Structures are given as C-alpha cells and as structure tokens.
N, C-alpha and C positions, 0 to 999 in steps of 0.2 A: 285694754290693749291686747292685740294678738301676740303670739310668741314671735312671729316674724317681725312685727313692728317694735316689739320690746327689744329684740336682739339688734335691730337696725339702729334703734336709739342708743343702745349701749355699744354700738360698733363691733358686735360679736357675730361671728359668722355661724350660720345654722347649716353650713354646706357638708354634704356628705362627699366622699371621694368621687362619686359619680357625677356631682355637679361640676367638679374641676375638669373631669374628662369631657363634659358636655360643652364647657367653655372652649374646648380646643376644636369643636365642630368636626367630630370624628368622621362624618360622612364626606365632608369636603376634604378633609385630610386624606382619606383613603384615595381619592382621585388624584389628589397631589402626589402622593407617594408613588402611585402606580404609574403615572405619566412621567415623573422623574426618573423612576427605574428604567423605563423604556428608553429615555433619553440616554441613560448610562449604557445599557447594553448594546444599543444600536450605534453608539459611538465607536470609531475605528480603533481607539487606543485601549490597550489592555491595563487594568490597574489592579493592585492587590485587593482581594475580597474584603479584607478588614477596612481598607480605605473606602471601598464602596459602601460598606455597612455604615460607617461613620458619616459618610456623605448623605446617604439616604436618611439617617435618623436626624441629621441636622436640618435637612430640608423638611422632614415631617414636623419637627419641634418648631421650626420657623413658620410653617403653615399654622400650626396650633397657636402660636403666639398672635398671628394676624387674627385668628377667630376670636381669641380672648379679648384683644384690644377692640375689635369690631363690636362685640357685645358690650363691652363696657361703654363705648361712646354711643352706641344705638339703644341704650336701655330706655329711653324716653319713647322712641318709636316702637320698640319691642313690646313695651307695656300695653299698648292699645291695639296690637295687631293679635288676632286670635291664633295665628300660626306660631307665634314667638312669645306670647305672654307668660309662658311657663318656663322660659329660659332662667338660668340661674340668677342673673342680675336683676331683672325686672321683677321676678317672683320674690326677690328679698333673701334668697338662700345664701347668695354671695354678695358682699359689700362691693360697691362700685370701686373703692380704693383697693380692694383686694384683687379684683379682676385686672385692674391697671397694672398693679405690681407684678402680678402673675405673668401677665403678657409682655411687660418690658423685661422681666428676668429671662423668660424664655427667648425673646427675640435677641437679646444681647448675647446669651450663651450659645444659641444656634449659630448666629453669624461667626462669632469668634472661634467656635469649635471648627467650622468649616474652613475658616482662613487659616488656621494654625495646623490642622490635620491634613487638609487637601490642597486648596489653592486659594489665592485672594480673588481671582476673577469670580469664581463660583460664589464665594462669599459675598462679594460686592453685588452681584446679581440677586442673591438672596436678600440682602439688606434693602436693595431697590425695590424688590417685590413687596416686602412687608410695608415699606414706606408708601408705595404706591397704593397698596389696598387700604391702609389705615388712613393716610392723609389725604390722599388724592380722590379715592372712591368713597370711602365711609364719611370722612369730614366734609368733603366738598361736592362731588359729583352726584352723590346719592340724593342729597336734599336740594339740589339746585337744578338739574337738567334731565330731561327724559332720555337723553343719551348716556345716562350713567352706566348702564350695562355694556353699552358698545365700547365706550372707552375704558370703563373700569374692568371689562372682561380681560384686558391685558394681564391683569395681577394673576388670574387663574391660568393664563397661557404660558407664563415663564417657566414652571417647573421642568419640563423636558430639556428647555434650553440650560437651566442650571445643572441638570444632571449630565448634560453633554459637556458642559464646561467644566464640571468636576473631574471628568474622565480625560478631557483634551487640553485643558487650560486654554481654550479658545472658543470661539462662536462662528459657526460655519453656515453655509446656505441651508444644509439639512436641518440644523437646529432651528433655524428661522421658519422653515416650512412647517416644522411640528408645532412651533409657536402659533403660526397663523391658522393652523387647522382649529386649534382650541379657541383662538380669538374669534374666528368666524362662526364656530359652533355655539358660543355662549348666547348671543342674542336670540335665535330662535328657540334654544333650550329654555332660557328664562322667560322670554316673553310669552311662551306657552303657559308657564305658571303664573305670570303676572296677569294674564287674562283670567285665569280661575280665581285669583286673589286680589282682583282689582278693588273691591269694596275695602278690604283691608288696608291697602296702600293709600286709598283715598282718605279713609278714616285717620291714618297717621300722617297725612300731609306729604307723602313721598311722591315726587312727580314722575312715577314710572309711566311709560309710553301709553298704556291703555287709559290711564287717569288724564293725561294732559292732552293726548293726540286722539283718543278715542279708539274704540274697538276696531273700526274698519281700517284705520291706518295701521293699526299694530298687525292685523292680519296679513295686510300687504307686505309690511316689512318682514315678517316672519318668512314669507314665500321668497322674497327677494334675497335675504341672507342665506336661506336654504340652498337656493339655486347657485348662489356664488360659493357657498361652502363645498359643494360636490366637486368641481374640478381642482380645487385646492387640495382636497383630500386625496386626489389621484396623483399628485406630484410627486410624493415619495416613490412611487413606481416608475414614474418617468425619469427621475434622476438616479435611479439605482439603489435608494435607501430601502425600498420594498421590493420584493420578488413578484412573479406572476400571480401567486395566490393572493397577496395584498392587492394587487391590481384589480382582480377580479371581485374581491370582498368589498373594496372601497366603491366600485361602480355599482355593484348589486344594492349595497345598503344606501348608497346615495341616492338611487332611483327611489327606494322605499322612503327616504327621508323627505324627498321632494313631494312624493305622492301624499305622505301624511300632512306636510305643510300646505298643500293644495286643499286637502279636506278642511284644514283650518280656514283657509281663505273663502271656501264655497259654502261652508256650513249655513244651512237655511234658517236655523233658529237657535234659541239659547241651549236647549238641551243637546242638540247636535254639535254645537260649538264646544260645550264643555267636554263631551266625549271625544271629539277631535283633539282638543288641547291635551287632555289626559293621555291620549294615545301618543301624540307627538312628544310630550314631555318624557314619558317612560321610555319610548324608543330611542329618543335622543341620548339617554344615559347608554343603553345598550350599544348604540351606534359608535360612540366615542370609545367605549370600552373595547368593542370588537376591532376597531381600526388599530388601536395601539397594541391589543393583544396579538393581532395578526403580525405585526412588525416585530414584536418581541419573539413570537414563535419561530417566525423564518429565521431570525438572528440566532437564536439557540440551537436550531437544526443546523444552520450553517457552521457553527462553531463545533458542534458534536461531530459533523461529518468531517470537518477540517482537522479535528484532533485525531 
C-alpha cells in the first residue's frame, strides 16, 4: 500500500499548506480579485479604505471557497484528466471531506463577513455566485450540456458587480455592463482551451462543445462570441464609465481579438489550429486584463486630478 492510499484509508491528510492554497484556485482567484477591485474603484461612491479591503478579502475568500468546492465535487473527473490529475483531491493529498469542509467554512465566513462589515446586497450576490458556480455549473451544467461554459460563465462575471454593490449598495447599468463583458468573453476564452484539451474532456465524459458538437462548430462559435464581445466591451466608453483612452484600447484590442478568433476559424490543419488556439487563449487573458486595467487607471487618474 502506498503512503497516499494508506493515509486515505486512515482518513489522514498528507497535504502541505500549498495544497490548501491550490484548492483555492489562486489563478482564478487573482482574476476575480482584480475585476472586483475595478468594480469597486470605478463605482461612484467613496467608501472607507478599510471597508474596501474587507470587501475585497471577502470576495477573494468566496472565490477560493468556490474553487475548493469545485475540486471536491469534480475529483472523479479531475482524476482522469492530465491537466487536473495532480490536483490535491484526486491525487489523494487532501481528503474529499476535508476539501468540502474547507470550502464550506470559507464560503460561510466570506458571505457573513461581507454582510456584517459592508452590506447585505453584496453579500447576497457573493452567496449567489458561490451557489451558482458550485451547484448550477459544477454539479449540473458541466456534466450535462455543451452550453456549460456559456451559462456557467455567469459565475465568473459577477465579481465586478459584487465590488460595485459593496461600494454603492446597488446594482446599476454600469455594473451590468462589466458583468456582460466577462460573460461574453468566457466562451471564446475557454473554448480555445477546450479545443486544445478535447481528448481530456472526452476521456472524462465532460460534454464540452468540441466533444459534443465537433471542432468545426466550436470554431464557428468562438468567432461568433468574439464578434459579439467587441461592441459590448466598447459600451463603458459610450456610457461614460470609461474615457477616450479606454475607448481606443477596447477597439484596438477588440480588433486583435476578432482577428485571432478568425485565425482559429480558418486554420487549415491540426498544427495550425493548435497554434491559433494557444494564441487566442493567451491573448484573451491579456485582453480582459487590459480592458479592466485601463478602466482602473483612468479612474485613479481622475481621482488624483480631482483631489
């Protein structure tokens, strides 16, 4: 019997602190924290910096809770996929029950802290986001429909809205626009990766679009969503949330995004497709970061000049 299986049989964790950090999905958390921060800063209401820090920490912990609960439930899928087989739960370093308890404690703690320290609206949105990601996306959509990423992408789009609500105790058109940008960005971003990892998803029985509908349909859907994303990303400039710098950046980056999506659509062979997907996936991360970083920078400059 191996050390891992012996520990599993005795219900003893072999986890190091890094394994619990991995349960939080820190890469995903970093995007959540950043977009939530932008939602806070661009909101019109000023709030005490300590409350901002508490709100941001609560949102980060809530995102980590979602990641831990996702890894707990998806351990069977993760175990047969090369990309995820070494995660803490399927590898046996963290027992499933520990991951579940860890996620539930963090989820409850983050929501209650946000409710008591900031406001109940933002706490309610955070609670709904965790529920949506775990129960709707992870437990239901991911295993049952190729539209899992389209619908489930809403979970990743809520953070700027939560940040906005934390500062204003309201949800406005501006917050909804920030939500829509991430919502429309998620399918082409994730499907580019899914095309690269389609064998993994097929092996695990996950009905991702490339597995169920095929490569050609997925390429077309990537291009459609990319084209739809670009005008939505310009809206913050049109409604005054972003300034002229944001308007120019969003249009230039949008053109590049569509160009890379078109390369995916028109790739002539497997090597060309893989290269096109890698380029789109990498650029999509830069694209979203640049959009929100520009909004943040413009707002900070405006506040400094106003001061």
